[in-house]
N, C-alpha and C positions, 0 to 999 in steps of 0.2 A: 806378170799378173799374178796378184798376192794370192795365199791359200784361202779355202775356206775359215784353218785353224787361225792363221794373223786376223785373219777380218773379223773371228770371234776373239781375240783376244780379251780384247777391253774388257768385257760383257764378264769375264770370271775371274778380277784382279783382286784384292784385299778390300779394297775401294767397294769395287762395283760389290761383292757379297754383302759388305755392313752395309750399304744399299738393299738390297734384298732384306735383309733380316729386317733393317727399320722401318720396309714398306711391311713387312708381316706384323710387325709389334704393332704399327698405329693405326695398321687397318683391322686391326684383334680390336685394339684399344675401344675405336670408333661403332666397328658394330656392337662390340658386347653390350656398351653402353645406348646407344641406340634402339636394337632388338631387346637387350634385356626394359627400358624405359617402357616399352609396349606392351610386354609380359606383364609388368608391374601393374599398370593401370588395367590388364584386365582380369590379375587376380583381385585388385581392389575392388571392383565393381562389374564382376562375373555377368549381372543381367542386364548389363548394361549396351547401347546398340555399340558394334562395332568402334565406331567412331565418333565418340563424345567429344564435346567441347571441352574438358578437362585431360581425356587422353591426346588431344590433338595438340592441345600448347604443352604436355608434360613431352611430349616425342621433339616436337618443336624444339623446346629449352634444351631436352639432352643429345638433340644431333646440333646443336649448335657451339655448346659448351664442350661436346664430344670432341667432334670434328675441329675445333679451336688447335685442344689441346692437342689432338693425334695432331695434324698440322705441326706443332707448334717442336713438338719433341722431336721429327724428323726432318724438317728442315735443313738443315744445318748436315744430313749427312744422305739423304737421299732425296730433297725437293720437296717432299710431305706431299707428297699425290693424296695418298691412301684411295685411291679408286681409279679406274680403270680407263674412264672417261678421259677423265684430269692426264694419264699417261696419255692418252693416243691422242689428244692434242697436241701434244707438247711434242710427239713424234710426228706431228702434219706440221708444225711450225720448226721442226729441224733441231729442239732442242733434248733432245735422248735420239740415244741410235734405235734402230728396230730392233734389234737382238735384244739389248736391254730390258728393251716396252714388254717384252715375252716375259722377262722372268718377273717385272714388275706383277705382270697382269699374276702371272703362279702366286707370285710371294701372297699379292693383295685377293686373292681367291683363296688362298689355302688357310689366312687368318681371317678371313671370315668364315668360312666352314667351320674350321677349330671352333670359333666365339661362340655360332649356335648351337652346336652341338655341346659347348661345353656348360648352356645357358638348359638345354632342353633335359639332360641328364640329370645335372645337380638339383636343378628346382622340380624333378620329374615332372615334368610339363606335358601334359599332351601331346602341343603342337608348339609351332614358332608362328609368329607372327610371319605373314609371307604376301610379300607383292603379289599382284595380279588377280586379284578381286575388284576388278573397277565396277563402277555402276552398270545399270542394265542398259542404261540410256546411252551411252560412250558405246564406241570403238577402240578394239586396239591400236587402229590408225590414230584416234585423236589423242590415246592417253599415248602414244609413242609421240606426236609431238608435241602434248603438255610438258612430259621430261625431255624434251630436245629442247624446248624454249629455257627450261627451268636450269640445265644443262649447262647451253649456253651462258646463262648469268653466271652459272659456278664459274668455269673455266675462263668467261671477261674479265672476274674477279680476280682468280688467281693469277692470271696475266698482270695486271693491273696491280694486285698488291705487291708481289713477288718483282717490278721492274723498278731497278735500281737508279735510275730516272727522276722515279719518284719524290727522290730524297726519302726523308723523315718518314714519309706513309708508308714505307715499306716493311717500320718495325711494327708494328698493327698486323699488321697482316694476316697472318692466323686470325686474328679476331676479329677480322672485316668476311675473310673466308665464314669462318662458323655460322658470322650473322645472315649472311647472304641466303646458307643452304639453311639456316633454320626459319626462316621469312619463308624459303620455298617449301616449306613443309607444311604452315601451315596455311598457304594459299592452295596449297592440292591437296593436301593427306585426305580429305571427303572424294578425292577422284581416284587418286592414283596412288596416293599413299606416302606420296613425294620422296622416290627414291637417290636421283639424279647418280646414285653410281651402282653401277652391274656387279659388282662384288659382292656388297650389301644383299641385293636382290639375288646372285647365284647362293650366294652361304644361307640366306632363311629359306627357297628352295629346294635346296639340295637336303636338308636337316628334315625342312618338315615333308618332303615329298612329293610335291607336287609342283609342276614348271609351266601352270598354265599362266597365259600374257606374255612370258617372259623375252619374246622377242621387243617388244614395247621398252622394255626395261635396258635392251642392247643396242636396239639399233636407233631409237631416239636421241639416247645421251651420247651417245659415239658420234652420231653426226653433227647434234650440238656444240660440243669438240670440238671438232674439226671445224667448226665455221667461227667458232670465238676467236680460233686462234691464228685462222687464217684474217678476220676483219680485224683482232688489236695490231697481230704484226702487222700486215701489208697497210692496211686503211686508215686506223685510229692512231698510231703511234707508230712507224716505221723506222729503223732500224738505221735507216740512210737518212731521215730528217734532220734539215736545218739547227732545228731546236737540239739535236746531239750534239752539236759540235757547240752547241752554247756551253750547255749541262756539262760539256768535258766528256762524255760517256759513251764509250767504244765498243765495248761489250753487253747483253745485257745476261741477266744470272734468272735460272728457274727455280720459281716457289712448287 
């Protein structure tokens, strides 16, 4: 029976360590741009509502662009997850081991915390935009469901965009992933803030000093990601399907 050291050996190889660094950097880039755009919007219009049309559009664009870039720069190193929910979905689908997934989570959350901390310190801002302030007519359960549905769409897109059986479509995968994230921000910004990313929410909450309604930004996205993994890999495009032999594909890569 293999020892614990042997079982964990793959998680601290040079390639694995490079993956953790890539996830840290990509999550830092993404959160810095996403949170920074929200802070910039508030700075330019301090008397406007917390979510006004212009700030919503700016946040959606920043999310789409920054996530596309963050995914692209890491995709050939770590898979370009940039999101604990994506990592969880990949773990459920068997595309990453549990020990590596845990280190991915640590790297992602650390990148998010440092990005938010730098923004707060060097902009001398009194606060950081935090997910969790949902409308009074909504419940935490409703926010969790909404985040779960959006994360399902995001992780499903990650699976589809990174599937080599789709041929040339995979070359624009990072852009497609960014677009679905930006569209989801437009759809849910006034309700939940459109997180879809537990690391993003955690970093802002940690630096902002409030964890109000944070459970909604973990439970919903993780469940949505798990469902997307099961649906894509087992129902929509199972690896054992006859189409695989036609396409000449025997393995799937992870984005």
